[in-house]
N, C-alpha and C positions, 0 to 999 in steps of 0.2 A: 584502693581504687582499682577498678577493673581495666582491661586493655582499652587502647584508643580505637574509636570508630570514626572513620572518615566518611564524608558525604560527597555524593556526585549529583549534580543537577542535570536531569534528563530534559534539557530545554527543547530539543528537537521532538522527543517523544511526547512531551507535555502537550504540544500543539496537535500532533497527529493522532493522539488518543482522544482529543476533544472534537476535532473537525477534520476538514479536508486538506487544509493548507498549513504551512509554517510561515513565519514572517518573511518579508522581502529582505534582501541583503542590506539595504539602508537601515531598516528597522533592527536587524540583528546587530549591526555594528554600533548602533546607538545604545542598545541595551547592554552590550558586553562590559563596558567600564563599570556600570552600576552592579552587575553580577560579581565582578572582581572585588569591588568595594565592600560587598557583603562580608568578605573575609572568612567564609565558612566552608568553601568548596575546594577539595583537593583535585576534583575532576569535573569536567563539563562535557556532556554529550552534545557534539556540535553538528554532526551530519550522519549520513547513512540511511538505510531503509529507503523510504520514499522521498527523502530530502531533495535529491538531485532531480528527480522527475518533477517535483513541485517547482523547482527553479525553472525548468524548461517550460512548464505550463504557464508560468508567469511571463515567459519570454526573457528570462535572465540567464546569463552564462553561469552554470553551476560551478565551474572551476574557479572563476573569479570570486564567487560567493564563498566557497570553502576557504580559499586563501585569506580573504578579508575577515572572515568570521573567526578563524582559529588564531590569527596573528596576535590579538590583544591577550589572549589566555596564555600563549607561549611566553610573551614578554613578562607576564605576571607569575610565571612558574607553575601554572595550573595545567595539568594534563588534559588532553582532549581525547575523547573516544568516539568511535562510530560503530554502527551496527551493520554487519554484512551477512549475507544469506548463503555463504559457502558456495555450493554449485550454482546458485542463482545470482551470485554477486549482489548487485543493487536493484535487481528487478524481480519479476514474478516467475520468469522462465529461465531454464539452465543457460549457462554461459560457457563458451569455449575456453579451454585451458589457457591459451595465450592471452586472452582478454582478462581472465582472472589474475594471471601473474602480473600483468601491467597495472591492474587495479591497485595493488598494494604499493607499487613503486610510485604511482601518481599520488595516492593519498598521503604517503609519507612525505613526499616532496611538498605537498600543499600544506602540511602542518598537522596532520593527524597522528597522534602517538600510539593509540591502542585500537586494534581491530577486534571488536567483539563479534566472533563468528558463531553462527548457529546453523544447524541443518533442521529444517522443518519436520524431518522424519527421524531425527536423532540418529542418522546413519553416519557413523564415524568415518566411513570411507569418503564421504563428501567433505568432511571437515579437514581430513589429513593434509590435502594439498594446501589449504588455506594457512595452516600452521607453518608449513615450509615457506610459502610465498611471503607471509607477513614477516617472519624472522629474517629472511633474505633481504627484505626491504628495510630492515632496521626498526620494525614496529614491534610492540608488545603483543603477543598472541594470547588473547583471552577467549577461551572456548566455553560455549554455553550448554547447559542441560536444559532443554525445553520442558518445563514442568506441566504435566496434566494429571488428571486423576481417572484411572481406569483399572481394571483387574490386571492389566499388563504392566502399568507404570508404577512399580513398587520402589521402596527404598533401596533394595538390592539392585534393581535395574539401573537406577541413577548412580549408585555408588560404583558399580562396575563400569559404567560409561565414563565417569570422571577419571577413574584410574587409567582407562585406555587412552584418554585424551592427554593426560599428564605424561604417560609413557611415550606418546608420540611427539612430545615436546611443547605442549601448551604451557605458557608461563603463568597463567591465571585461570581460574574457573569462575564462570558467572552462573548463578542459579537464576535462570530466566523464567520467572513465574508470570508469564505473559497474560494470563487470564485472572491471576490472583486467586486461583482455586486450589493452590497447594495447601495442604493441611499443616498448620504450624508445627505440630509434634513431628510429623514425618520429615519436614524440611530441616528441622533441627538435627534429626538423626543423620540425614544425608551430609550436612555440613560437618558434623562431629566425625563421621566415618572418614571423610576426606582429610580433615585435619589430623586425625589419629595416624594416618599413614604418611601424609605429606604436610607437616606443620608449616613448612616454609612457603607453601603455595598460597598466594593471596586469593581470597574468595569475595566476590561482589554479589549482592542480592538485589535483584530487580523484580518489582511486582506492581500489580495494578490493584486499585482499591475496590473496584466494582462489587464483588460478592461480600466484602466485609471482613475477610480473614487477615489482610496483609499487615495491619499494625501488630497483631499478635505474632504473626510470622516473623516480622522484623526483630522483635524481642527474642524469640526462640533462636533464630540463626545467629544473633549476636552472642547470646549465652553459649552457643556451640562453637564460637570462634570466628565468625564472619568478620571481614576487615573493612569493607566498603558497603554503604547502603545508598541505593538510588532514591532520590526524593524529588517531589514536585513542589510547587508553591502556588498560593492563591494569585489570581482567581482560576487557575487551571488544575488545582489538586483535587483529590477525591473523585467521586463519580467513576467514569471510565479511565480517569487518570491515575495518579500515584499518591501515596501518602504524603501529607504536607510536612515540609521541613520543620516547622515550629513544633508540631505534635511529636515528631520522631525525636527531635533534639531533647524536648522536655522529658519524654518517656525514658530515653536512654540515660540522661543525666540522673534522673531519680533512681535508676537501677544501678548506679555507681560506675558507669562507663565514662571514659574521658571523651568528651565531644567538643567540637569547636564552638566558640561564641559567635553570635550573629550581630552584625552591625544593622540595627533595626531601621536606622534612617535610610541606609542604602536599600534594605529590604523593601521599604515603602516606595522608593523610587522605582524599583523593578516591578513591583506589584502595580503601580500606577501606569507604567509603560505597557505592561501586558494588557491592561484594560483599554488603554489608548489604541493599541493595535487591533484589539477586538472591535472597538467602536469604529475604527477606520474602515475595515472590510472583512477581517478574518472571522468576526462573529457572525457574518452572514452565512457561514458554512459550518456553524456549530449548533447542533440541536440542543435545546434546553434540557432534554432528557439525559444528555450525556453528563450533566452536572450531578445526576442522582446516583446513589448507590442502590443496588438492587440484588437481593439474595436469589432472585429467579435466575441470575447468571450462573449460579452454581451448577444448574442442570445442563445447559448447553456447553458451558465451559469456553465460550468464545472470548478471545483476547481483548483487552482494553484498547490496544492499538488499532484493532479493526472496528470496534464499536463506534469510533468517531465517524467513520465514513458510512457505516451500516445504516444509521438512521437517515442520512441524506439519500442513500440508494433506495431505501424503503419508500420514500416519498414518491419516487418515480415508478417503482414497481406497483405501488398501491394505485396510482393513476391508471396504469396499464390494466390491472385486474378489474378496476371499477368501470373502465371503458367497455370491457368485455361484458361485465355484469349488466350495464345499461343496455347494451346491444341485445342481451338475451333475457331482459326483464327479470334480472335477479337482484336481490337486495344488495346495497352497497356494503363494502367491508370497511371497517375502521382500521387505523394503524395498529391499535392494540390487538385486534383480532388477527391481523397479519403477523405481528410479532409472535404471538402465541403459537400460531400455525408453524411459523418458521422454527421456533425453538423445539417444538415437538418433532418436526421433520429432521432437524439436526440430530436429535437423540436417536431417530430411526436410522439415519444415513451413516453416522459416524462409525459404529461398530461394524457395519456391513462393508465399509471400504477399508477395514484393517486398522482402525484406531490411530490414524496419523495424529501426532501432537497438534493441537489447534493453535498453530502459529503460522505466520506468513511464510510461504504462500498457501499452505495447506489448510489453514483455517478458512481462508477465502474460498478455496476449492470446495471444502465441505459445506460451507455456508451457501455458496453459489449453486452447488448441486441440490441442496435442500430447497433453496428458493426457487430454482427452476422446476423442481418436482411440484412444489406448491402451486406455482403459476400454471404449469401444464395441467395439473389435476383440476384446478379451478376452471379450466377451459374444457374439461371433459376428456383430456388426453391421459396417456399412461405415465406412471412414474418411470423415471430414467429415460424419458423419450428425448431429452436434449442434454448431452454431456460434452463439454468443451474439450478440445484436443489436449490442453494442458492437464485437465483432470484425468483424461485417459492415460496420459504419460505417468501420472502418479499411481493410478490403479495398476498399470502394466509393469511397474517397477523401473521405468526409464529414469525416474527422478531419485530413486533410492529404494531401499528395502522397507516395506511397510512393517510396523511392529506386530500386527496381528493378521490373522487369515481373512481372506475375502469371503463374502457370503456367496453361496452357490448361485443366486440369481445374478450377481455381478459377473461371475465367471462364465455363466451361460450366455449372457449378453455379449461379452467380449468375443466368445467363440462364434456366436451367430453373426457378428460383424467382421469376422476374419482377422481379429486383432491378436497379436502374438505377445506373450509375456516375456520379460527380459530379466535375466539373472546376473548379468555381468556388472562391471564397474560403470556407473551412470555416465561418467565423463566420456566414455567411449562413444556415446551417441551424439556428441557435439564437437565436431572437428574444429581445428584452429581456424580463425577468421580474420586476424589482424591484417594480413596482406591484402585480402579482399577489400576491407574497408579503407586501407591506405590508398589502394588503387582508385576506389570510388571518390575519395577526397581529392586526389590529384586531378582526376578528370573534371571535378567541379571547381578546381582552383581554390580549395579550402586548405588553410594551414593546419598542420597536425598539432600545433600549439607547444607551449613550454612543457618539457618533460613528457611529450606525446599526450598531453591531457585532453586535447580536442579529439584526437584519434580514439582515445579510450571512451570518451563520452558518446561518440557516434556509434562505436561498436557495442556499447552497453545499452543505449536507448535509441535505436535507429529512427523509429517513426517520430518520437518526441523531439529528437535533435533536428530532424528535417523541418518540423513545424516551427521550431525555435529559429532556425536559420532563415526561414522564409518570412518571418514576421507574423505568420498566421496565428501562432500560439498567443502572442501578446494581444492581437486584435480580438481573438475569441475570449480571452480572459477578461479584458476590459469591458467588452460587451456584456459578458455574463454578470460582472460586478454591477454594471449600470442597471441591468434588468432586475437584479435582486434588490438593489437599493430602491428602485421604483416600486417594486412589489411590497417591500417593507413599509415604505412611506404611505402607500395606498391602504395597507392593512392598519397602520397606526392612526391614520387620519381619514377614515371613511367619509365619503361625500354624503351629504343629505340625500334622502331618497328622491327628492324632486330635482336635484342637481344632476348635471352630466357626470358620468363615472370618471373618477380620477385616473384609473388604469386605462391605457390605450386599448382599444378593441381590435386594432389591426397592427401589423408590423410597422415599426417606426425606423426611419433612416437617421443615423447619426454618424458623425465624423470622429474617428479615433486616431490620435497621433502615435506613431510607432517610430522611434528614433528619427524624428524629423520628417517622416513621410506620412501624409494623410491618407487614411483608408476610410471609405464609406461602407458602413455595415448596416444590415437590416436586422433589427432586434424584435423578436416575437414575444408577446406577453400572454400569459394564461394559456388558453387552448388554441391560440393562433398558430398558423403554420410555422415550421421551423425557420430560424433566421437564415438569410441568404449568406453565401460565402463572402468573405471580405474582398473588396476590390480597391485598388488605388483610386483616390478621389478624382484624378485626372481621366480615369477610364470610365466606361459605362458602369452604371450602378447595378446592373443585373448580374446574377451569379454566373460564375464560369460555366460555359456551356458543357453539358455532358458529351460523351463521344458521339451520340446520335439521339434523335428523338425516338420514343417508342414507336415501333413499326406497327401498322394496322394488323390485327390478328395475332400479334405476339403475346405469348403467355407471360404474365407478370411474376417475378420472383419477389416475394414480400419479406420484409425484415421480421424475424421471429421475436425481436425484443428491441428495447430502446438502447441506444449507445452511439458509437461512432463507426462509420463505414470505412473499411480498408479492403483493398483488393488482395493484399498479401500481408503476411505477418512480419516478414523480413525485407529490408530494403533491397537485398540481393536476389530475392525470388522474382520469377517472371510472372507478371500479372496477366490475367485474361484480357482480351480486347474484343471489340466489336468485329464480328466475322468468324470468331473462333467457334469450333464445334465442341459441344459438351455432351456427355451421356449421363443418364440417371446415376446419382450417387457421387458425381464429381464435386469437389470443393470449388465453389464459384467465387467466394469472397468471405470476409469476416465482419462480424459486428463486435467491436471491443466494448465490453460492459463489465463493470465490477472487477476491473483489473485482469480480465481474461479475454482472450480472443475466441469468439464462438464461431465455428465454421458454419457457413450457409451452404448446404449441398443441393444439387439439382434434383428436383423431384420428377423431372422429365428431361429428355434429351432434345437436342436441336442446335440451332446456330444463334449465337448472341447477336441480337439486333440493336440493343441499346444498353449502355451503362449510364444510369440516371443520376449518379452522384460522383463527387470527387473524393479522393482519399482524405480522411479526417473529418468529413462532413457529419454533422449530427443527424441521427435518424430516430424516428419513433417506431413503435411496433406497427406493422402492416404498411409501412412506407414501401414504395416500389424501389427496389435496388437495381434491377435490370430486367430486360425482357428477352425471351428466347422464342424464336420463330421456327 
C-alpha cells in the first residue's frame, strides 16, 4: 500500500471559480455540519482571497462570518486554511506592513489555522514577511509556487523558489496550479525535487480543471510524494473549478494510495445544498460556460478563479463595444468573437509585460490590459491607450520584480509619461497606516472590534467597508438580485407577441429592508438609465444631489468605461470638489471596474463646476462624471 493522501475541500474557491459570489454566512453555517459528516476532509478552505470583499458586498460583517464559518470545523478537528496575497493581503492592491501584520493575528484569533501565501509575481521578497507574521501569530505558514507555463517558468525555476521559501521558514509548500496549465510530468519533477531535499515538508497540490490536465497532474504529484490534494465537488467541480472528489478518490485508490472513505449520504446532502444555494441567487452570477472544460484555455493560461467573474464582466464589455458598433454602423460582435479577441490579445500582452504568473491580481491586470486594448482598438484608438494605475505599478516594479524583461514599446511609453522604474523592496512604497485608520474610526465613533478585527477590515477594504457600514452595499446587492431575477423570469417566460412585455421598460421603484430600515431604490432594466442611489423610505425618493448641477458651457468629463465612480482610491485621500482648479493630465476621479481603479485624467484644464455622481454610484461608458468650466 502506498502512502496516505489527504483531501482538502476548497469550498470558498469552488464558488469564486464558478461565479461572482460565495454563499452568505447563514448558508455557510448550514452546510458546514454536512461537510464534516462526509468524513473525508482533513482540511477545508474557509476564507481568503475575495471572500471578505464578498461579505462586504452582501452587507455582511466578514469578521463575524469567518468566526461562525470556521468554528464547526475546529470543533471537529478539521484544519481550516485561507488564501492570502502576500504584499496585497486580501485585496488587489499592496497593503502597508502594519496592516499585513495585524491580518495574521486577526485571522488566527478568528479560527484560521493555515495561511496559504502567494505572490502573484513569485517574488520571494513579498512572501518573506508573511512567513514571519504568520508564524508569530501561531499560524502554519504554507507558501505557494504560482504555476504557469512559459520559457521562464521551468522546473529548475520552481525548485529553486521552493528551496528559498523553506529556508526562510515556510512550514509547507503549495503547488498552486491556478490555471490548471501545469504539465503533469513537470509538476511531478518539481514535487520530487522538493521531497528529495526536504522530505519532512508537507506539499499540497491545488489545481483547476479547465484545460484538462489536472487529473493527470494529481496522479503525477502523488506518485512524487505530495501529501494533500485540493478537490471540489458537484455541482461546482470541473469546468473553471477543480477536479471532483469522487474522481480523485477512485483514481488514487486504484493506484494503491491510502485515501479516506466518503460518507455518500452526507455527500448528497452537501451536493443538494450547493444546488439550493445556486437556485436561491448564487446561480444568477454563474455563467453556464463556466461549467465547461475547454482546451482553448491552454493558450491564454488564465486562472480558473478568474474565469468565474470574467464571463460576467464580458457581458458588460460586449454591451459597451456593441453600443459603439451601433453608433458607427458596424456589425455587432458576439461573445465568442470577443472571447477569441481577448485570448489573442492576452497572448500578445503577457510576454510584453514581463511574463507575470497569471494569478490574482496580475492575471486580472494582464486580462484587463488586454481587454482595454481590444475595446480601445475596436473604437479606433491605439493599443496601450488606457493603463490603470495598479497595472503601471506592476510594470514599474512597485509590486515586485517581474520574471521577464519588458518590451521596448512598454518602456518607451513609461518614459514618455514620465514614469520611473523601481528596484527596491516593494513594501517601501506603502507606509504604515493603522494609526490613520484608528483615528478615522474614532472620529466616526466606530468600534475597532474584538482583536482589532474591525480596524483591520477598514484598513484592508476602505471603500467596501464604508459602503457596508452605511447600508448602501446591502441595498445595492438586494436591488441587483431583484433585477437579475426579474430578467431571468422574463427570459424563461417570454410574453406572447401581442401581450405587453413582461420586462419593465422604465426604472421601477421598490422598497428594500436593511437591518430594519426601509430604503426606496430605483432599479433600471435592460437599457434603461442607471438605478438611482438608495434613499431611506422616509426621505425623498430622488437620488442624492450632486455637488452642483452642470454649469452652462462647462465641458463634460465622460466615463471611459462601465464600473463604479469614486473620487479617490483611499478613504484618507483628499477628493476634488466643486470650485477646485485642475490642469490637463490631473487625476480627476476613478472608475472601479474589473477589480482595478482606472484613473480618469483631465483632457483640458479649468475649474470644476459640477460633480455629477456620488462615490460608489454605478456608471456606464460615456456617462457624465463631472463638468469643467
